C-alpha positions in Angstrom: -9.5 -29.5 -72.8 -11.4 -27.6 -75.4 -11.5 -30.6 -77.8 -12.6 -32.9 -74.9 -15.4 -30.5 -74.1 -16.6 -30.5 -77.8 -16.4 -34.3 -78.0 -18.5 -34.5 -74.8 -21.1 -32.1 -76.2 -21.3 -34.2 -79.4 -21.6 -37.4 -77.4 -24.4 -35.8 -75.3 -26.2 -34.7 -78.5 -25.9 -38.2 -80.0 -26.8 -40.0 -76.7 -30.5 -40.7 -77.6 -29.4 -42.4 -80.8 -26.5 -44.3 -79.2 -28.4 -45.6 -76.2 -31.8 -46.5 -77.7 -32.8 -48.7 -80.5 -35.8 -48.3 -82.7 -37.5 -50.7 -85.2 -38.8 -48.9 -88.3 -41.2 -51.0 -90.3 -40.6 -50.3 -94.0 -42.6 -53.1 -95.6 -44.9 -50.7 -97.4 -41.9 -48.7 -98.8 -40.3 -51.9 -100.1 -43.5 -52.9 -101.7 -43.8 -49.5 -103.3 -40.2 -49.9 -104.7 -41.3 -53.0 -106.5 -44.2 -51.2 -108.1 -42.0 -48.5 -109.7 -42.0 -49.1 -113.5 -38.7 -50.1 -115.0 -38.3 -46.9 -117.0 -38.5 -44.9 -113.7 -36.4 -47.2 -111.6 -33.2 -45.2 -112.0 -34.8 -42.0 -110.7 -37.0 -43.4 -108.0 -35.3 -46.6 -106.7 -34.8 -47.3 -103.0 -31.9 -49.7 -103.6 -29.0 -48.6 -101.5 -26.8 -51.6 -102.2 -25.2 -49.8 -105.2 -24.1 -46.8 -103.0 -20.5 -46.2 -102.3 -19.9 -47.0 -98.6 -16.6 -45.1 -98.4 -18.2 -42.0 -99.8 -21.0 -42.3 -97.3 -18.6 -42.5 -94.3 -16.5 -39.7 -95.8 -19.6 -37.5 -95.8 -20.5 -38.7 -92.4 -17.1 -37.7 -91.0 -17.3 -34.2 -92.6 -20.9 -33.8 -91.3 -19.8 -34.8 -87.8 -17.0 -32.2 -87.9 -19.2 -29.5 -89.3 -22.4 -29.9 -87.3 -21.4 -31.8 -84.1 -17.9 -30.4 -83.4 -18.7 -27.1 -85.0 -15.4 -27.1 -86.9 -15.0 -25.1 -90.2 -13.9 -26.7 -93.4 -10.8 -24.5 -93.5 -9.3 -26.7 -90.8 -9.6 -29.9 -92.9 -6.1 -29.8 -94.5 -4.5 -29.3 -91.1 -6.6 -32.2 -89.6 -5.5 -34.4 -92.5 -1.8 -33.6 -92.0 -2.3 -34.3 -88.2 -4.0 -37.6 -89.0 -1.2 -38.7 -91.4 1.4 -37.7 -88.8 -0.4 -39.7 -86.2 -0.7 -42.8 -88.3 3.0 -42.5 -89.4 4.1 -42.3 -85.7 1.7 -45.2 -84.7 3.2 -47.5 -87.4 6.8 -46.7 -86.5 6.2 -46.9 -82.7 4.5 -50.3 -83.2 7.4 -51.5 -85.4 9.9 -50.4 -82.8 8.0 -52.0 -79.9 7.6 -55.3 -81.7 11.2 -55.4 -82.8 12.4 -54.6 -79.2 10.1 -57.3 -77.8 11.3 -59.9 -80.3 15.0 -59.0 -79.6 14.5 -59.3 -75.9 12.7 -62.6 -76.3 15.4 -64.0 -78.5 18.3 -62.9 -76.2 16.5 -64.3 -73.1 15.9 -67.6 -74.9 19.5 -67.7 -76.1 20.9 -67.0 -72.6 18.7 -69.8 -71.2 19.9 -72.2 -73.8 23.5 -71.3 -73.2 22.9 -71.6 -69.4 21.4 -75.1 -69.9 24.4 -76.1 -72.1 26.9 -75.1 -69.4 25.0 -76.9 -66.6 23.2 -79.9 -68.0 21.9 -81.2 -64.7 20.0 -78.0 -64.0 16.7 -77.7 -65.8 15.2 -74.3 -66.5 11.5 -74.5 -67.0 10.9 -70.8 -67.6 12.4 -69.5 -70.8 10.9 -66.0 -70.5 
């Protein structure tokens, strides 16, 4: 319940940004970027295409934990272990479910084929 309350508070804080859209005109900033001399382009460039997207989202997740959920950085290793355990369980549960489903499907089809072989005049239209 405590986690749910914190997630609700974070969602409430982000609601104006999630529910509205804004259009920011940056034509002048882009023109200004073109006017920067070549020697100063490394220090003053606005080009974000070279940025590491994974690092951006990693910092975004840490910032969300720190400032929205008010969690300390000391809980990060425990959260990582919990996430790894969750993904491990999810993969194995999916594997077990799919294998059980495939086994049930094969045995049902096999039974229907055997049934049709014993009674050739009876037609079974539903194999599942």
